[in-house]
C-alpha positions in Angstrom: 16.9 43.3 49.1 18.1 40.2 47.3 18.9 37.1 49.3 22.4 36.0 50.0 24.2 34.3 47.1 27.1 31.9 47.4 30.2 32.8 45.4 33.5 31.2 44.6 36.5 33.6 44.1 39.5 31.8 42.6 42.9 33.1 43.4 46.2 32.1 41.7 48.4 30.2 44.1 47.7 28.3 47.3 47.5 30.9 50.0 48.2 30.1 53.6 45.9 30.1 56.6 47.2 33.5 57.7 44.9 35.0 55.1 41.8 33.3 56.6 41.2 36.2 59.0 41.0 38.6 56.0 38.2 36.6 54.5 36.2 35.7 57.6 33.1 33.7 56.8 34.6 32.3 53.6 36.0 28.8 53.3 39.5 28.5 51.8 40.0 25.5 49.6 43.4 24.9 48.0 43.2 23.0 44.7 45.9 22.5 42.0 47.9 25.7 42.6 44.8 27.8 43.2 42.8 28.9 46.2 39.0 29.0 46.1 37.3 31.3 48.6 33.7 30.1 48.9 30.8 31.2 50.9 27.8 33.4 51.2 27.9 37.1 50.1 25.2 39.4 51.3 25.2 41.9 48.4 27.2 43.5 45.6 29.0 45.9 48.1 30.3 42.9 50.1 31.4 41.2 46.9 33.3 44.3 45.7 34.9 44.5 49.2 36.2 40.9 48.9 37.6 41.7 45.4 39.3 44.8 46.7 40.8 43.0 49.7 42.3 40.3 47.3 44.0 43.1 45.3 45.2 45.0 48.5 46.8 41.8 49.7 48.7 41.5 46.4 46.9 38.3 45.3 45.9 37.6 41.7 42.2 37.1 41.2 41.5 34.5 38.5 37.7 34.4 38.5 34.5 35.3 40.4 31.6 32.8 40.0 28.2 32.6 41.6 28.1 29.1 43.1 25.4 26.9 41.6 22.2 26.8 43.4 21.6 23.5 45.2 19.5 21.2 43.0 16.6 19.3 44.5 15.6 16.2 42.6 11.9 16.0 42.3 10.3 12.6 41.9 7.5 12.6 39.4 4.5 10.7 40.7 1.9 9.2 38.5 
């Protein structure tokens, strides 16, 4: 089984906090007329479930993006 992957799902419009319960475990960030749902997703089934829930709530999905992996800066030593 693949490890969890962080995703960002971008929704058109700034949705209210009442939607937070529908997306438990995800952070809601409102930015410039859009809402970004961000957080860990266990597998493809959970990702598809989130996408379905967005549609069922009548929200418009703009994009789905894997969040960039954290970068660790390595210092080269002589």
